[in-house]
C-alpha positions in Angstrom: -7.7 28.0 -69.0 -4.4 27.5 -70.7 -2.3 28.3 -67.6 -3.9 25.5 -65.6 -1.5 22.8 -66.5 -1.6 20.2 -63.8 -4.0 17.3 -63.6 -4.6 15.3 -60.4 -2.2 12.5 -61.5 0.6 15.0 -62.1 0.0 16.6 -58.7 -0.1 13.3 -56.9 3.1 12.0 -58.4 4.9 15.3 -57.8 3.8 15.4 -54.2 4.8 11.8 -53.6 8.3 12.7 -54.5 8.4 15.7 -52.1 6.7 13.5 -49.5 9.5 10.9 -49.7 12.1 13.7 -49.3 10.3 15.0 -46.2 10.1 11.5 -44.7 13.8 10.8 -45.4 14.6 13.8 -43.3 12.2 12.5 -40.6 13.4 8.9 -40.4 16.9 8.7 -41.8 19.6 9.8 -39.3 21.8 12.8 -40.2 19.6 13.8 -43.2 19.8 17.5 -44.2 17.0 19.4 -42.5 16.2 21.3 -45.7 14.6 18.2 -47.1 11.6 19.0 -44.8 11.0 22.3 -46.6 9.5 21.0 -49.9 7.4 18.6 -47.8 5.4 21.6 -46.5 3.6 21.7 -49.9 2.4 18.1 -49.8 -0.4 17.9 -47.2 -2.2 21.0 -48.6 -2.3 19.7 -52.1 -3.4 16.3 -51.0 -6.2 17.9 -49.0 -7.2 19.9 -51.9 -7.4 16.8 -54.1 -9.3 15.1 -51.2 -12.1 17.7 -51.6 -12.0 17.1 -55.4 -12.5 13.4 -54.7 -15.4 14.2 -52.4 -17.0 16.3 -55.1 -16.6 13.8 -57.9 -16.8 10.3 -56.2 -19.8 8.1 -57.0 -20.2 7.2 -53.3 -19.0 9.5 -50.6 -19.7 6.9 -47.9 -17.5 4.3 -49.7 -14.9 7.0 -50.1 -15.0 7.6 -46.3 -15.0 3.9 -45.5 -12.0 3.3 -47.8 -10.0 6.0 -46.1 -10.9 4.8 -42.5 -10.0 1.2 -43.6 -6.6 2.2 -44.8 -6.0 4.4 -41.8 -6.7 1.4 -39.6 -4.3 -0.7 -41.6 -1.7 1.9 -41.2 -2.3 2.2 -37.5 -1.8 -1.5 -37.1 1.3 -1.5 -39.3 2.8 1.5 -37.4 2.3 -0.3 -34.1 3.9 -3.5 -35.4 6.9 -1.7 -37.0 7.5 0.4 -33.9 7.3 -2.7 -31.6 9.7 -4.7 -33.7 12.1 -1.9 -34.7 11.7 0.3 -31.7 13.5 3.7 -31.9 13.4 6.8 -29.7 11.7 8.4 -32.8 7.9 7.8 -32.6 6.0 6.5 -35.5 2.8 8.5 -35.6 2.4 9.3 -39.3 -1.1 8.6 -40.5 -2.5 11.3 -42.8 -5.0 8.8 -44.0 -6.8 9.2 -40.7 -6.9 13.0 -41.0 -8.3 12.6 -44.5 -10.9 10.2 -43.4 -12.0 12.6 -40.6 -12.1 15.4 -43.2 -14.5 13.4 -45.4 -16.6 12.4 -42.5 -16.9 16.0 -41.4 -18.0 17.1 -44.9 -20.6 14.3 -45.1 -22.0 15.4 -41.7 -22.1 19.1 -42.6 -23.9 18.3 -45.8 -26.4 16.0 -44.0 -27.0 18.5 -41.3 -28.6 21.0 -43.7 -31.6 18.7 -44.0 -32.0 17.4 -40.5 -34.2 18.8 -37.7 -34.8 18.2 -34.0 -33.1 15.1 -32.5 -31.6 14.1 -35.8 -29.9 17.5 -36.1 -28.7 17.3 -32.5 -27.2 13.9 -33.1 -25.6 15.1 -36.3 -24.1 18.1 -34.5 -22.7 15.8 -31.7 -21.0 13.7 -34.3 -19.5 16.8 -35.8 -18.1 17.7 -32.4 -16.8 14.2 -32.0 -15.0 14.4 -35.4 -13.4 17.7 -34.4 -12.3 16.2 -31.1 -10.6 13.3 -32.9 -9.1 15.7 -35.5 -7.2 17.5 -32.7 -5.2 14.3 -32.2 -4.8 13.4 -35.8 -1.7 14.3 -38.0 -2.0 18.0 -38.8 -4.6 18.5 -36.1 -7.2 21.2 -36.8 -5.0 22.7 -39.4 -5.9 19.8 -41.6 -9.6 20.3 -40.9 -9.3 24.0 -41.7 -7.7 23.2 -45.1 -10.5 20.7 -45.9 -13.2 23.3 -45.1 -11.4 26.1 -47.0 -10.8 24.1 -50.1 -14.3 22.5 -50.1 -16.4 25.6 -49.5 -14.3 28.3 -51.2 -12.8 26.6 -54.2 -15.4 28.0 -56.6 -14.2 31.5 -55.6 -10.5 31.3 -56.1 -9.9 34.8 -54.6 -11.7 33.9 -51.3 -10.0 30.5 -51.2 -6.6 32.1 -51.7 -7.2 34.7 -49.1 -8.3 32.2 -46.5 -5.5 29.8 -47.3 -2.9 32.7 -47.0 -4.4 33.7 -43.7 -4.1 30.1 -42.4 -0.5 29.9 -43.6 0.4 33.1 -41.8 -0.7 31.7 -38.5 2.6 29.8 -38.5 4.6 33.0 -38.7 5.3 33.1 -35.0 8.4 33.6 -32.9 10.1 36.2 -35.0 11.5 36.5 -38.5 14.8 34.9 -37.9 16.4 32.2 -39.9 16.3 29.7 -37.0 12.6 30.3 -36.4 11.4 30.4 -40.1 13.6 27.6 -41.5 14.4 25.3 -38.5 11.9 25.6 -35.7 8.8 26.5 -37.5 8.9 26.0 -41.3 5.2 25.1 -41.7 4.5 28.6 -43.1 6.1 27.3 -46.3 2.8 25.6 -47.0 1.9 29.0 -48.6 3.9 27.9 -51.7 1.3 25.2 -52.4 -1.2 27.8 -53.4 0.3 28.7 -56.8 0.4 25.0 -57.6 -3.2 24.5 -56.6 -4.2 27.4 -58.8 -2.5 25.7 -61.7 -4.8 22.6 -61.3 -7.0 22.1 -64.3 -9.7 20.0 -62.7 -8.9 16.8 -64.7 -8.1 13.5 -63.1 -5.4 12.3 -65.6 -4.2 8.7 -65.2 -6.2 6.7 -62.6 -3.9 5.6 -59.7 -6.8 5.1 -57.2 -5.0 2.7 -54.8 -1.4 3.7 -55.4 -1.3 6.3 -52.6 -3.1 4.1 -50.1 -0.4 1.4 -50.6 2.7 3.6 -51.2 2.1 6.0 -48.3 2.3 3.5 -45.4 4.9 1.2 -47.2 7.5 3.9 -47.8 7.1 5.2 -44.2 7.6 1.7 -42.7 10.6 1.1 -45.0 12.3 4.4 -44.2 11.7 3.8 -40.5 13.3 0.4 -40.6 16.2 1.6 -42.7 16.8 4.4 -40.1 16.7 1.7 -37.4 19.6 -0.2 -38.9 21.5 3.0 -39.7 21.4 3.9 -36.0 23.0 0.6 -35.0 
């Protein structure tokens, strides 16, 4: 439809800009807090595109392996940067791990439909293990919920929207005060990602397959190191 104006490339580049603003607020001392607000849109849109990648990739296993590989690279890089440029601020960011777990979960759920007996039990145990690790990953089970909502409900945009709105509303806790909504608990702002997702036209656009894998960890490490020197 004509109103669906964003392809995957446009969404990714737009979200990269918002992501950088969010991480500036996280790692650069004395940054204005409101830079976090637009960042609440980033993870939902990347998780939506993750499920699109799962749907269209030629090899789901390779897709999963690639995500786990880069998540491992980022874990090692985070550890090195934190040890060398140690700050009171922890360096835990690794959305690539959350994404890898999301893809692993979808693969197991799809395979589980065709397994029986011991194979099904083994598959279900692996699902439980994935969910266990997801609770400790960035975004915790909220990330898992988004992956499931986007993957299984995207063909019915009304159901997908309703489920996503319900998930977003779970963060409206602690009262409708400015401090609570905009300082202590701004995650509800992820609701504003929904209109953007609904404007996605299903096209890939320019292929920047490895750009995010490289840019995501590099910009976090650079901002963390810059913040280290600014604190001196």
